[in-house]
C-alpha positions in Angstrom: -104.1 -51.2 116.8 -103.4 -55.0 116.5 -103.4 -55.4 120.3 -106.7 -53.6 120.6 -108.3 -55.5 117.7 -107.4 -58.7 119.6 -109.4 -57.4 122.5 -112.3 -56.2 120.4 -113.0 -59.4 118.6 -112.5 -62.1 121.2 -114.4 -62.9 124.3 -112.9 -62.5 127.8 -109.5 -60.9 128.4 -109.1 -57.5 130.1 -110.9 -55.4 127.5 -113.6 -54.6 130.1 -111.2 -52.3 131.8 -111.6 -49.9 128.9 -115.4 -50.1 129.1 -115.8 -46.7 130.9 -113.9 -45.0 128.1 -116.2 -46.7 125.6 -119.2 -45.3 127.4 -117.7 -41.8 127.5 -116.9 -42.0 123.7 -120.5 -43.1 123.0 -121.9 -40.2 125.0 -119.7 -37.7 123.3 -120.5 -39.2 119.9 -124.2 -39.1 120.6 -124.2 -35.4 121.7 -122.1 -34.5 118.6 -124.5 -36.2 116.4 -127.6 -34.5 117.9 -125.9 -31.0 117.6 -124.8 -31.4 114.0 -128.0 -33.1 112.8 -130.0 -30.3 114.3 -127.8 -27.8 112.4 -127.4 -29.5 109.1 -129.9 -32.2 108.5 -132.6 -29.7 107.5 -130.3 -28.3 104.7 -130.7 -30.7 101.7 -129.0 -30.5 98.5 -130.4 -30.1 94.9 -130.1 -33.9 94.5 -130.5 -36.7 97.1 -127.5 -38.0 99.0 -126.9 -41.7 99.9 -124.3 -42.5 102.4 -122.6 -45.9 102.4 -120.7 -46.4 105.6 -120.2 -48.4 108.7 -120.3 -48.0 112.5 -117.1 -49.9 113.1 -113.4 -49.3 112.3 -111.7 -51.4 109.7 -112.9 -52.7 106.4 -116.4 -54.0 106.0 -116.8 -53.9 102.2 -118.6 -50.6 101.8 -116.5 -49.4 98.9 -117.2 -52.5 96.7 -120.9 -52.1 97.5 -120.8 -48.4 96.6 -119.1 -49.2 93.3 -121.7 -51.8 92.5 -124.5 -49.4 93.4 -123.1 -46.7 91.1 -122.8 -49.1 88.2 -126.3 -50.5 88.6 -127.9 -47.1 89.0 -126.0 -46.0 85.9 -127.5 -49.0 84.1 -130.9 -47.8 85.1 -130.3 -44.4 83.4 -129.4 -42.5 86.6 -126.4 -40.1 86.8 -124.7 -40.8 90.1 -121.7 -38.7 91.3 -119.5 -39.8 94.3 -117.9 -37.9 97.1 -115.2 -39.1 99.5 -112.9 -37.7 102.1 -109.9 -39.0 100.2 -108.5 -40.8 103.2 -104.8 -41.7 102.8 -104.3 -38.9 100.3 -103.7 -35.2 100.6 -106.2 -33.5 98.3 -106.0 -30.1 100.0 -108.7 -27.9 101.5 -110.7 -27.5 98.3 -112.7 -30.1 96.4 -110.8 -32.1 93.8 -112.3 -34.0 90.8 -110.4 -37.3 90.6 -108.8 -38.0 87.2 -106.6 -40.9 85.9 -103.6 -38.5 86.2 -104.1 -38.2 90.0 -101.8 -40.3 92.2 -103.5 -42.2 95.1 -101.1 -40.4 97.4 -102.9 -37.2 96.5 -106.6 -38.2 96.2 -106.6 -41.5 98.2 -106.6 -45.1 97.0 -110.3 -45.7 97.3 -111.5 -42.6 95.3 -108.9 -43.5 92.6 -110.3 -47.0 92.4 -113.9 -45.9 92.4 -113.3 -43.4 89.6 -111.4 -46.0 87.6 -114.0 -48.7 88.1 -117.3 -46.8 87.7 -116.5 -44.0 85.3 -118.6 -41.7 87.5 -117.4 -38.3 88.6 -115.6 -38.6 92.0 -114.9 -35.5 94.1 -112.6 -35.7 97.2 -112.5 -33.2 100.1 -112.3 -33.4 103.9 -115.5 -31.3 104.0 -118.1 -33.5 102.3 -120.6 -30.7 102.1 -118.2 -28.7 100.0 -117.5 -31.8 97.9 -121.3 -32.3 97.2 -121.7 -28.6 96.4 -118.9 -28.7 93.9 -120.0 -32.0 92.3 -123.6 -30.7 91.7 -122.4 -27.3 90.5 -119.9 -28.8 88.0 -121.1 -32.3 87.0 -124.4 -33.5 85.5 -125.5 -35.7 88.4 -129.0 -36.5 89.7 -127.8 -38.5 92.7 -124.8 -38.3 95.1 -123.2 -41.4 96.7 -120.9 -40.8 99.7 -118.2 -43.3 100.2 -118.1 -43.5 104.0 -119.3 -40.5 106.1 -122.0 -42.1 108.2 -120.6 -40.1 111.1 -120.0 -37.0 109.1 -123.1 -35.3 110.4 -122.5 -32.0 108.7 -123.5 -33.8 105.5 -127.3 -33.9 105.0 -128.3 -37.4 103.8 -131.5 -38.8 102.4 -130.6 -42.5 102.7 -128.1 -44.3 104.9 -126.6 -47.8 104.3 -124.5 -49.4 107.0 -122.3 -52.2 106.0 -121.2 -54.9 108.5 -118.4 -57.4 108.3 -120.2 -60.8 108.5 -117.2 -62.5 110.0 -116.3 -60.1 112.8 -119.8 -58.6 113.3 -119.7 -55.8 115.9 -117.0 -57.4 118.0 -117.6 -57.0 121.7 -120.3 -54.4 121.0 -118.5 -51.6 122.7 -117.4 -48.2 121.4 -113.8 -47.0 121.0 -111.4 -47.6 122.6 -113.0 -50.5 124.5 -114.4 -51.9 121.2 -114.4 -51.3 117.5 -117.5 -49.2 117.2 -117.8 -45.6 116.3 -121.4 -45.5 117.4 -123.5 -47.8 119.6 -125.2 -50.9 118.0 -128.5 -49.1 118.4 -127.5 -46.8 115.5 -128.3 -49.7 113.1 -132.0 -49.4 113.9 -132.0 -45.9 112.6 -130.3 -46.4 109.1 -132.4 -47.1 106.0 -130.6 -50.4 105.1 -128.1 -52.7 106.8 -125.9 -54.9 104.6 -123.9 -57.8 106.0 -120.8 -58.7 104.0 -120.1 -62.5 104.0 -119.8 -64.7 107.1 -122.7 -65.9 109.2 -123.2 -62.9 111.6 -126.8 -62.2 112.4 -127.3 -58.5 112.7 -129.5 -57.1 115.5 -131.9 -55.7 112.8 -133.2 -56.9 109.5 -130.3 -57.0 107.0 -129.5 -57.8 103.4 -126.7 -60.3 102.7 -123.8 -59.5 100.5 -120.9 -61.4 99.1 -117.7 -60.3 97.4 -117.4 -62.6 94.4 -114.0 -63.0 92.8 -114.3 -62.5 89.1 -110.8 -62.4 87.6 -107.0 -62.5 88.1 -105.5 -59.5 86.2 -101.8 -59.2 85.4 -101.1 -55.6 86.4 -98.4 -55.0 83.8 -100.0 -56.5 80.7 -103.7 -56.3 81.6 -104.2 -60.0 80.8 -107.3 -61.5 82.5 -108.0 -65.1 83.7 -111.4 -66.1 85.2 -111.1 -66.4 89.0 -111.8 -70.1 88.8 -108.9 -70.7 86.5 -105.4 -70.0 87.8 -102.9 -68.4 85.4 -100.8 -71.1 83.8 -97.5 -69.4 84.7 -98.3 -69.8 88.4 -97.5 -73.5 88.4 -99.8 -76.4 89.4 -99.4 -75.9 93.2 -100.8 -72.3 93.1 -98.2 -71.0 95.5 -98.1 -67.2 95.6 -97.3 -64.3 97.9 -100.4 -62.2 98.9 -100.0 -58.5 100.0 -103.0 -56.6 101.3 -103.2 -53.1 102.8 -106.9 -53.3 103.6 -109.1 -53.3 106.7 -109.3 -57.1 107.0 -106.3 -58.7 105.2 -107.3 -62.2 106.5 -110.5 -62.0 104.4 -108.3 -61.6 101.3 -106.3 -64.7 102.1 -109.5 -66.7 102.8 -110.9 -65.6 99.4 -107.7 -66.7 97.6 -107.8 -70.1 99.4 -111.4 -70.7 98.2 -110.0 -70.4 94.6 -107.3 -73.0 95.2 -104.5 -70.5 95.8 -101.9 -71.3 98.4 -101.3 -67.8 99.6 -98.5 -66.6 102.0 -100.0 -63.4 103.3 -98.1 -60.2 104.1 -100.7 -58.0 105.9 -100.2 -54.3 105.9 -102.2 -51.4 107.5 -105.3 -50.2 105.8 -104.5 -47.5 103.1 -100.8 -48.3 103.4 -98.7 -46.6 100.7 -97.2 -49.6 99.0 -93.6 -49.4 97.8 -91.3 -51.8 96.0 -89.9 -52.9 99.3 -93.4 -54.1 100.4 -93.5 -56.4 97.4 -90.0 -57.8 97.7 -89.6 -61.5 98.4 -86.6 -63.9 98.3 -88.1 -65.9 95.4 -89.8 -65.4 92.1 -93.3 -66.5 93.1 -96.3 -64.4 91.8 -97.5 -61.6 94.1 -101.3 -61.2 94.3 -102.7 -57.9 95.6 -106.2 -56.3 96.0 -107.7 -53.9 93.5 -107.5 -51.2 96.1 -103.7 -51.7 96.4 -103.3 -52.1 92.7 -103.9 -48.4 92.0 -100.9 -47.6 94.1 -98.7 -50.1 92.2 -99.4 -49.1 88.6 -96.1 -47.3 88.2 -94.0 -50.1 89.6 -94.0 -52.2 86.4 -93.4 -55.4 88.4 -94.1 -58.4 86.2 -94.8 -60.6 89.3 -97.9 -58.5 90.3 -101.4 -59.9 89.8 -104.7 -58.3 91.0 -107.7 -60.2 92.3 -110.8 -58.4 91.1 -114.1 -58.8 93.0 -117.6 -57.5 92.7 -120.2 -57.0 95.4 -123.2 -59.3 95.0 -126.7 -59.3 96.6 -129.6 -61.5 95.5 -131.6 -60.2 92.6 -134.5 -59.5 94.9 -132.4 -57.5 97.3 -130.7 -55.5 94.5 -134.2 -54.7 93.2 -135.4 -53.6 96.6 -132.4 -51.5 97.4 -132.2 -49.8 94.0 -136.0 -49.1 93.9 -135.6 -47.3 97.3 -132.8 -45.2 96.1 -134.4 -44.6 92.7 -137.5 -43.3 94.5 -135.5 -40.5 96.1 -134.7 -39.0 92.7 -137.3 -36.4 91.6 -138.4 -35.6 95.2 -138.3 -31.9 96.1 -134.8 -30.7 97.2 -133.4 -27.3 97.8 -131.6 -25.7 94.9 -129.2 -24.0 97.4 
């Protein structure tokens, strides 16, 4: 994957040799979409469904955006529930309601983080239709948010949000395996909202700008918090730490730490990697900073060196209002009671 990513996100090279495969992938993906949408898009649920996803592989910031959406909608008096595939976990063939007792190895790291952060009901299942059915039958929800699933066309959706990485953009603009895209760039013209996370990438369609704002360093074992602009005193004046990140774009994590004055030695790991004590072992006693997504997999390690950088997704007040009003307007519209 690392070799392919190098081809996807840089100009030149021999990546063009894979272009015919990318065209074939796009054609197959387009046909699959047409067939499944024809079959399922006319079968709405009893509550509107909002999908927050992307058209590229790797991390784009969709989960932080979904969590912020859930929290802001809850503050408006809405009752959002959330569904997820549970990637990285093994929830089984039937829907599972995520609880604090569930291990990320069972329900997935992102669903565990979402449930912990938002307090909303989160249901995981490989079949997102089944997850939505279970959620609406067993929880008091008037809106469903789907974490990822833009390409899960068996799932009827009323609103689509595509999140782009503002540093890497769409790469070379080609579909897998010639490029990083799951669908052609033209798909962005068909979603209801495009959100660009960080960077200076100019999307091919009108887009909202998002930033992941660091808010605090949290000591995992004790729960102590320090504002992100203030380094914990036990770190020392030079701010030297080890950083470990099992996310889609680990370099973004290091860059964020550096903006806070942290001198981070990064150990990148694959997205959704099941962290173990060995992954966090270093030959010195420097602090180890991890992401909130990785932290849910380290809660039982009781390692006093571990610190978590907590971030929140931010849009301008005007863009938040626009996006929330659009989603708010879906609630109360006529839906099937299936």
